[in-house]
N, C-alpha and C positions, 0 to 999 in steps of 0.2 A: 477768954474769947474763943469762939469756935471758927477760926480762920478758914479752914477748909472742911466742908461737910463730909467728904469722904475722899479716899486715897485711890490712886491708880486707875481711874476710869473703869471701875468694875461695875457690879450691878448694885443699884440702889435698892433700898429695904422699905417694905411696908407698903407697897403699891400693888403687889402682884395679886392677880385674880385667877380663879380657876378657868374660866371660859374666855376664849379669845373671840372678840367681835370685830369684823372687818369694817362695819359701819362708821365708827368714829374716824378711821383712817381715811376712808373714802370721803367723809365730810371735810376732814382737814385738808386733803389735797385739793377739794373743789373750792373751798374758801381761798386758799392760797393761790389757786389759779386765776380766779377772778379778780383778786387783788394784784397780781403781777402782770397780767396779760396786756394792760394798757401800754406799758413801755415797751414790751416785746413786740407787740403788734406794729408800734411805731417804728422800731427798728427794722423789722422784716418788710414793711411797706415804705421804706425810706426813699427808694427811687421814685415811687408814685407821689408821695406827700412832698419830697423836695420839688419835683416838677410842678405840682399843682399850687404849692404855696410859695414857690420861688426862693427855696432856701439853700444855703450852701452846707458843707459838711460840718463846719464849726456851729451853725445853727442848729443842725440836727443833734450834734453832741450836746449842746446846751439845753436842748429840749429833754433829752434823756436825763442829763445832770439834774435838772430841775426836779423830776420825779424822785430821784434818790436823795437829793438834798431835803426834800420835805419829809421823806421817809426817815432820814437820819435825826431830824429834829424831834420827831415824835416817838422813836423808838425806845430810848431810855425811859422816859416818863410813862409811856404806855405799858412798859414791862412792869414798872412799880405798880400802875393802876390795875393791871390785870392780877398781880400777885395779891393786892389788897382787897379788891372787890370782886375777883372772879372773871371768868372769861366770857359769860353769857352776853352780858350788855355790850362789851366792846365788839364781839363778833357780830351781833345783830346790826349795830349801827353801820360797821363796815361793810357788810354785804349790801345793804340799802344804798349806801353812798357809791359803791361800785356801780350801780345801775346809772347813777347820775353821772359818773366819770365816763363810762363807755357811750352812754347815750348822748351826753353833751358833746363828746369828739365826733361822734357819727353825725349828729344833727347841725351842730353849731361851729365846729372848728373850721372856719373858712379863711382864717388868717393865723399868723404865727402867735400872736398874743393869746388868742382864745385856746390854741393848741397847748401852749405853756401853762395857762390857768387850770386846764382840766387835768393835765399831767401833774400839776402840784397837788391838786386834790387826790388824784390817784396815789401819789407818793404818801400822803398823810395816812391815806386808808392802809396802804401796805405797812408803813412803820407801825401802825397801831395793831394791826391784825397778826403779824407774825409771832411776837411773844405770846400773844393770847392764845394762838393755835398750838404753840409749843406747850404751854401750860396744860391746855386742854388734853393733849396726847399724853403728857406725863402723869396726868391724873386718872385717865380712863383706860390707858392700855398697859397690860401686863408687862412688868419689867422684862421678862424673857423675850418680848417681841418688840421692844421699843427701838432697837436698832433697825428693824424692818419698818416700823411705823415712821420713824423720822426720815429713813430713805425714801419711802413711799410719799411722804408729805412733800419733801423737797423735790420730788419728781414733778411737782406742779410747775416748777420753772421751765423744765424741758418740754412739758405738756403745752405751756403757753407758747414756747417758741415753735414747737410742732404745729399747733394751730395757727400760729402767726405765718409760718413758712408756707403752710398749706393755703392760706387766705391769698397769697400772692396770684397763683395762676388761677385758682377757682373763683375768687371774688374780685380782687383788685383789678386784674386784667380783664374782667368780663363786665361786671355791673358797677364797679368803683370802689375805691379803697374806704370811703365813709361806711358802707355797708358791713364791712368786716367787723367794726366796733358794734354796730347795731344789732348784729345777729347774736353776739355774746351777751349783751346787756340784760336781758331777762333772767339770765341764770342766777343773778344775785338775788332776785325777788323770791326765786323758788327756795335758795339756801336759807333765807330768813326764817322760814318755817320749820326748817330741819335742825336748827341749833338747839340742843338740849339745854336745860336749866343746870346751874351750877349744883353740884352734888352736896349733900348736907355734910359729908364728911371732909369736905375741903376745909383748909385752916381759916379761921376767922381773921378778920382785918388785923388786930392787934399782933397776933402770933406770925402772920405772913410778913409784916413789916419788919418785926423783931428778927426773923430768920433772914431777911434780906439785908439787914444791917450787919450780921455777923460774918458774912461770907468774905473770903480773902479775894479782893477786888483785882490786885496787881496782875495776876496771870490773865484775868479777864480782859484787862486793857491791852496786853501783848497779843492776846489771841484776836482781839478787835483789830489790832493793826495788821496781824497776818490775814485776816479774813478780808480786811479792807483792800489790801494788795492783790489778794487772789481774785476777788470779786471785781476789782477794777479792771484787771486783765480779761476776766470772763465776760463781763458786761460790754467791754470794747468789742469783744468777739460777736456778741449777741447784735450789737447795734450796728457793726459794720462789715460783717461777713459777706452779706449780699452785695453790698456796694463794692467791696474789695473784689469779689469775684466777678462782677460785671466789668470792673476795670481791668482785671486780667484776662477778659475775653469771653467770659460766660454770658449766655442770653438771660435776661432777667427771670423768665420763668424757671429756668434750669437753677439759677442761683437761689431763687426761693426754695426749690426742693432740697438744696443743700442743708438749709435749716432744718428741714423735716428729718433728713439723714442724721444730722447732729443731734436733734431732739431725741430721736428713738435711742441713739447711742448714749446720751446722757441719762435718759429715763432707766435704761436697762442697767447702766453703772450704779446709779443710786440704789436700785432696788437690790442688786447682787451685793453690793457693799454693806447694805443695811442688814441683809440675811446673814452675810458672814460675820458681822459684828456681834450678832446674837449668839454665834457659835464660839466666839472668842472672848477670852477674859483679858481685858486692858488693850493696850497698844493702839487704841483708836486714834489718838492724835499723831502717832508715828505713821500709821498708814495714811492719814490724811496729809501729812507733809509730803510723803512720797508721791501721792497722786498730783499734788498741786505741782511739784517739781517736774513731773512727767509731762503735765499739761504745757509746760513751757517749750517742750519739743514741738508741739502742735503749732505753737505761735511761730517758732523759728521756721518751720516749713512754711507757713504761709508768708513769712518775710522774704523767702526766695522768690515769690512771685510767679512760679511756673503753674500754669493751669492745671497740668496733670498731677500736680502734688496737692491740690486743693482738697480731693476726696479724702486721702489718708490724714491730712492735716487736720480737717474737719472732725473725722472720728477720734483722733488723739485729743485734739482740744476740748471737745465736748465731752468725751468718755472719761479722761482723767482731769483735764483742767477745769471742767465744770461739773465733775460727777461727784465731788467730795463733800458738798454742802450738807447733805443729810448725816453723813458720818460725823462731821463737824459738830453739828448741833447736838447729836446724840452723845457725843464725848462731853460736851459742856453740861448737858442735863444730867448725865451720868456723874459727873464731878460735883454738881450742885443740885441734888434731887429735891431738896426743900425750897429751893428758891429758883426753879426753872425759868418762870416768866422774867424775873429780874436779871438773872444771869444772861440768859439769851438776848435780852433787850440791850444789854451792853455790848455783847459780841456783834449782834445784829447791826447796831449803830455804826460799827467800823465797817461792815459790808457796805452799808448804805454811803457812808462818807467816801469809800474807795470807788463805789460805783458813780458817784458825782464826779470825781476827778478822773477816773479811767476813761469814760466815753469822751468827756470834755477834752482831755490831753489828746486823746486819740485823733479826735476830730482836727484839733489845732495842727498837730504834727502831720496829719494827712494834707491839710491846706498848704502847710509851709514846706514840707519835705517829701511827701508821698507815703504810700502804704508801707514801703519796705521798713522804713524807720518806724513807723507805729508799731508794727508787729514785733520788732525787736525790743521796743519799749515794754509791750506787754510780756515778752518772755522773760525780761529782766524782772518785771514785777512778780511773776510767778515764782522765780527762784528766791527772791527776798521774802515772800510770803511762807515759802516752805521753812526758811531759816527761823522766821518768827514763831511758827507753830511749835518747832523743836524747842525754842528757848522757853516758851510758855509751859510746855509739857514738863521740863526740868524744874520750872518754878513751882508747878503744882506738886510734884513728887518731893521736892526739898521742903516745902511748907508743911506737907502731910507727915513727913518724918519727924519734924520739930514741934508741930503743935497738936497733932492728933494722937 
């Protein structure tokens, strides 16, 4: 049995093309942005939404958790589905449903139950679209540029937080928070017509499922745990940075711009790390673990509660603590090139489960003990995530030496 498709996180074979086209990467980041922005918009607009819908921090954390719980439920199964039937159908359905999610929150979310319902739908969309986008990029982007491609694709998350943070002073504090969702909604309809058909050379259903069954799953489970811990901390950052900064003395508008700063830092980090990954042979998971650990320093600085430390803490937390996702996905795809959709479906489910518990735990801790303990919990999660990634890296190397 082929336990590991390839060893050492090097470069996969058989997918390279002569010409590099930026269009698939732009499409990938656009689809990922519309599928993730509902939850990050909710985090950035937390002050206005909590005031309007009369919510406490735990309820806001619960709303974010519902999104990621729904995503976790669909991630593994959608990864298998994308692997067997291709990415086209899944992506087209997802972008259309993103219009429903964003439009529904903007038009109908006048109480907590409706907000939860539409965020649950958004989570299902996100869980289904992520593995499909990963599979799409692994099929159409040359191997020599896939590090950059996955870094660019994962930059969709800081793009979402950038737009969300910008929406606070520009939209929420002027015409109302509902309009922030409505303005983004039509993008999904435009993307529907831009998604290409599945290429003929893609593996047929039988071969794709057979390849998925042969992969060595144990390291993916450990990676899912690591990604869950790291994403739990990072999504607590996305959901509560604004509220925490306001608590520390920042004005709501200025706190929203902190998210913009962090988002630009996160985008830059993911692009730079993707570019460097294409120039490096292996060691992608080692670099990922280092970044997650450094991100813990940013959470620690936020724990101290000083308003003047919030800017450097934001840069570190977003740049390192949330700048590793693209490199992480590239490392997984690079290690399992024939089963990219299925493999990233497993690891992504870990991210979603962590993102359920992270914001929920953060909100509960804030309500019971305050922001200091909540940020120290996030820092601990980051350290544990780095350790799990290191363990998974050693498992992959050990299995490759024994079975390949």
